[in-house]
MMTF fields as JSON, N, C-alpha, C and O atoms, coordinates in Angstrom:
{
  "mmtfVersion": "1.0.0",
  "mmtfProducer": "UNKNOWN",
  "numBonds": 243,
  "numAtoms": 244,
  "numGroups": 61,
  "numChains": 1,
  "numModels": 1,
  "chainsPerModel": [1],
  "groupsPerChain": [61],
  "chainIdList": ["A"],
  "bondAtomList": [4, 2, 8, 6, 12, 10, 16, 14, 20, 18, 24, 22, 28, 26, 32, 30, 36, 34, 40, 38, 44, 42, 48, 46, 52, 50, 56, 54, 60, 58, 64, 62, 68, 66, 72, 70, 76, 74, 80, 78, 84, 82, 88, 86, 92, 90, 96, 94, 100, 98, 104, 102, 108, 106, 112, 110, 116, 114, 120, 118, 124, 122, 128, 126, 132, 130, 136, 134, 140, 138, 144, 142, 148, 146, 152, 150, 156, 154, 160, 158, 164, 162, 168, 166, 172, 170, 176, 174, 180, 178, 184, 182, 188, 186, 192, 190, 196, 194, 200, 198, 204, 202, 208, 206, 212, 210, 216, 214, 220, 218, 224, 222, 228, 226, 232, 230, 236, 234, 240, 238],
  "bondOrderList": [1, 1, 1, 1, 1, 1, 1, 1, 1, 1, 1, 1, 1, 1, 1, 1, 1, 1, 1, 1, 1, 1, 1, 1, 1, 1, 1, 1, 1, 1, 1, 1, 1, 1, 1, 1, 1, 1, 1, 1, 1, 1, 1, 1, 1, 1, 1, 1, 1, 1, 1, 1, 1, 1, 1, 1, 1, 1, 1, 1],
  "groupList": [{"groupName": "UNK", "atomNameList": ["N", "CA", "C", "O"], "elementList": ["N", "C", "C", "O"], "formalChargeList": [0, 0, 0, 0], "bondAtomList": [1, 0, 2, 1, 3, 2], "bondOrderList": [1, 1, 2], "singleLetterCode": "X", "chemCompType": "L-PEPTIDE LINKING"}],
  "groupTypeList": [0, 0, 0, 0, 0, 0, 0, 0, 0, 0, 0, 0, 0, 0, 0, 0, 0, 0, 0, 0, 0, 0, 0, 0, 0, 0, 0, 0, 0, 0, 0, 0, 0, 0, 0, 0, 0, 0, 0, 0, 0, 0, 0, 0, 0, 0, 0, 0, 0, 0, 0, 0, 0, 0, 0, 0, 0, 0, 0, 0, 0],
  "groupIdList": [1, 2, 3, 4, 5, 6, 7, 8, 9, 10, 11, 12, 13, 14, 15, 16, 17, 18, 19, 20, 21, 22, 23, 24, 25, 26, 27, 28, 29, 30, 31, 32, 33, 34, 35, 36, 37, 38, 39, 40, 41, 42, 43, 44, 45, 46, 47, 48, 49, 50, 51, 52, 53, 54, 55, 56, 57, 58, 59, 60, 61],
  "secStructList": [7, 7, 7, 7, 7, 7, 7, 7, 7, 2, 2, 2, 2, 2, 2, 2, 6, 7, 7, 2, 2, 2, 2, 2, 2, 2, 2, 2, 2, 2, 2, 2, 2, 2, 2, 2, 2, 6, 6, 1, 1, 7, 2, 2, 2, 2, 2, 2, 2, 2, 6, 1, 7, 2, 2, 2, 2, 7, 6, 6, 7],
  "xCoordList": [2.815, 3.138, 4.376, 4.508, 5.265, 6.47, 6.125, 5.357, 6.698, 6.469, 7.689, 8.826, 7.444, 8.499, 8.404, 7.331, 9.514, 9.533, 10.193, 11.312, 9.503, 9.961, 10.066, 9.119, 11.19, 11.355, 10.961, 11.557, 9.95, 9.421, 9.341, 8.85, 9.817, 9.729, 8.27, 7.371, 8.053, 6.704, 6.036, 4.816, 6.831, 6.273, 5.548, 4.669, 5.908, 5.253, 3.775, 2.941, 3.445, 2.046, 1.212, 0.078, 1.772, 1.054, 0.893, -0.172, 1.943, 1.889, 0.829, 0.141, 0.703, -0.261, -1.629, -2.566, -1.736, -2.984, -3.409, -4.571, -2.451, -2.687, -2.107, -1.079, -2.781, -2.253, -1.255, -1.328, -0.338, 0.646, 0.037, 0.565, -1.055, -1.665, -2.267, -2.189, -2.864, -3.4, -2.265, -2.378, -1.176, -0.011, 0.541, 0.859, 0.649, 1.152, 0.284, 0.8, -1.027, -1.942, -1.827, -1.826, -1.73, -1.576, -0.273, -0.227, 0.787, 2.067, 1.944, 2.483, 1.237, 1.039, 0.28, 0.648, -0.779, -1.587, -0.757, -0.76, -0.053, 0.749, 1.813, 2.006, 2.496, 3.529, 2.917, 3.442, 1.817, 1.18, 0.705, 0.904, 0.084, -0.416, 0.75, 0.686, 1.807, 2.964, 3.626, 3.96, 3.816, 4.423, 3.55, 4.064, 2.238, 1.315, 1.455, 1.543, 1.477, 1.641, 2.928, 2.951, 3.995, 5.291, 5.384, 6.374, 4.349, 4.348, 5.197, 5.545, 5.535, 6.37, 5.566, 6.104, 4.264, 3.387, 2.078, 1.708, 1.398, 0.089, -0.965, -0.717, -2.133, -3.226, -3.597, -3.838, -3.64, -3.971, -2.951, -3.313, -1.659, -0.604, -0.636, -0.426, -0.895, -1.016, -2.157, -2.03, -3.264, -4.405, -4.036, -4.4, -3.314, -2.885, -1.967, -2.137, -0.999, -0.074, -0.84, -0.568, -1.798, -2.546, -3.651, -4.17, -4.009, -5.115, -6.459, -7.391, -6.566, -7.787, -8.283, -7.605, -9.468, -9.969, -9.285, -8.752, -9.291, -8.678, -9.317, -8.62, -10.629, -11.34, -10.905, -10.887, -10.564, -10.137, -8.765, -8.458, -7.935, -6.602, -6.682, -5.985, -7.521, -7.68, -9.164, -9.61, -9.921, -11.373, -11.785, -12.956, -10.855, -11.195, -11.174, -11.63, -10.66, -10.598, -11.952, -12.108],
  "yCoordList": [-2.421, -2.186, -3.004, -4.153, -2.419, -3.106, -3.996, -3.612, -5.182, -6.111, -6.089, -6.137, -6.016, -6.001, -7.293, -7.652, -7.98, -9.22, -8.93, -8.418, -9.256, -8.993, -10.314, -11.101, -10.563, -11.789, -11.501, -10.657, -12.219, -12.037, -13.416, -14.364, -13.534, -14.828, -15.301, -14.5, -16.575, -17.148, -16.838, -16.688, -16.742, -16.507, -15.159, -14.99, -14.222, -12.903, -13.033, -12.398, -13.848, -14.006, -14.604, -14.186, -15.573, -16.186, -15.188, -15.107, -14.431, -13.446, -12.381, -11.946, -11.969, -10.92, -11.471, -10.711, -12.788, -13.441, -12.939, -12.596, -12.902, -12.421, -13.411, -14.04, -13.534, -14.283, -13.378, -12.157, -13.946, -13.116, -12.014, -10.903, -12.299, -11.262, -10.131, -8.966, -10.465, -9.432, -8.582, -7.36, -9.24, -8.548, -7.565, -6.422, -8.015, -7.159, -5.93, -4.825, -6.115, -4.976, -4.008, -2.792, -4.534, -3.666, -2.886, -1.729, -3.505, -2.801, -1.663, -0.579, -1.906, -0.848, 0.322, 1.477, 0.029, 1.089, 1.853, 3.084, 1.129, 1.774, 2.681, 3.804, 2.213, 3.023, 4.253, 5.358, 4.068, 5.186, 6.261, 7.452, 5.843, 6.803, 7.539, 8.752, 6.815, 7.456, 8.454, 9.566, 8.073, 8.985, 10.221, 11.322, 10.037, 11.173, 12.082, 13.302, 11.492, 12.267, 13.078, 14.213, 12.51, 13.179, 14.19, 14.913, 14.238, 15.166, 14.711, 15.516, 13.427, 12.894, 12.582, 12.6, 12.294, 12.029, 12.778, 13.108, 13.035, 13.678, 12.679, 11.474, 13.192, 12.32, 11.363, 10.179, 11.873, 11.027, 9.93, 8.789, 10.275, 9.279, 8.243, 7.055, 8.685, 7.75, 6.772, 5.576, 7.285, 6.418, 5.397, 4.225, 5.854, 4.953, 3.858, 2.684, 4.237, 3.271, 2.243, 1.045, 2.724, 1.859, 1.069, 0.103, 1.475, 0.808, 1.193, 0.389, 2.433, 2.929, 4.195, 4.75, 4.639, 5.921, 7.043, 6.817, 8.245, 9.388, 9.629, 9.951, 9.478, 9.702, 8.699, 9.031, 7.512, 6.496, 6.809, 6.394, 7.539, 7.886, 8.981, 8.918, 9.984, 11.074, 11.437, 12.308, 10.785, 11.001, 12.417, 12.77, 13.238, 14.601, 15.557, 16.694, 15.116, 15.958, 16.032, 16.693],
  "zCoordList": [-15.951, -14.558, -14.211, -14.634, -13.454, -12.993, -11.815, -10.933, -11.811, -10.713, -9.806, -10.276, -8.508, -7.499, -6.699, -6.214, -6.563, -5.796, -4.46, -4.405, -3.397, -2.04, -1.302, -1.303, -0.681, 0.094, 1.541, 2.21, 2.001, 3.35, 4.01, 3.397, 5.248, 5.929, 6.044, 6.3, 5.858, 5.947, 7.28, 7.349, 8.332, 9.661, 9.761, 10.606, 8.918, 8.936, 8.614, 9.259, 7.627, 7.22, 8.34, 8.574, 9.02, 10.144, 11.28, 11.893, 11.562, 12.654, 12.401, 13.325, 11.155, 10.794, 10.401, 10.152, 10.348, 9.925, 8.545, 8.325, 7.628, 6.267, 5.267, 5.514, 4.147, 3.013, 2.292, 2.428, 1.538, 0.838, -0.033, -0.068, -0.731, -1.58, -0.744, -1.134, 0.398, 1.298, 1.865, 1.961, 2.235, 2.769, 1.734, 2.062, 0.5, -0.574, -0.784, -0.953, -0.774, -0.951, 0.229, 0.034, 1.44, 2.613, 2.558, 2.976, 2.049, 1.912, 0.903, 1.122, -0.202, -1.204, -0.611, -0.823, 0.131, 0.747, 1.779, 1.792, 2.635, 3.68, 3.077, 3.544, 2.06, 1.412, 0.756, 0.895, 0.045, -0.651, 0.323, 0.085, 1.407, 2.401, 3.059, 3.26, 3.391, 4.028, 3.078, 3.487, 1.829, 0.86, 0.645, 0.448, 0.684, 0.578, 1.8, 1.659, 2.998, 4.233, 4.216, 4.692, 3.674, 3.618, 2.476, 2.36, 1.632, 0.507, -0.663, -1.527, -0.702, -1.783, -3.038, -4.145, -2.865, -4.007, -3.8, -2.674, -4.879, -4.806, -4.347, -4.3, -4.013, -3.601, -4.729, -4.493, -5.935, -7.084, -7.315, -7.602, -7.189, -7.385, -6.258, -6.504, -5.024, -3.906, -4.15, -3.887, -4.65, -4.955, -6.029, -5.936, -7.04, -8.114, -7.566, -7.894, -6.736, -6.142, -5.307, -5.38, -4.514, -3.608, -4.299, -3.74, -5.507, -6.203, -5.617, -5.613, -5.116, -4.473, -5.166, -6.031, -4.775, -5.268, -4.505, -3.419, -5.056, -4.377, -3.021, -2.059, -2.929, -1.661, -0.589, 0.596, -0.987, -0.016, 0.566, 1.683, -0.183, 0.299, 1.35, 2.363, 1.123, 2.083, 2.131, 1.385, 2.991, 3.022, 3.427, 3.287, 3.926, 4.311, 3.124, 3.239, 2.006, 0.803, 0.152, -0.874]
}
């Protein structure tokens, strides 16, 4: 798996009440869901990106 390093101000974590690892996971989920909504990735690929099951990405499926 490729690792991506993102520089984020420390104040963001405090503002969101999230630890850096929680923030990173939420960013993965948000990106995957948005790309799925836009039709850029399949449901399965979105689930893979987010680290979730396919049902968790689109519970209506």
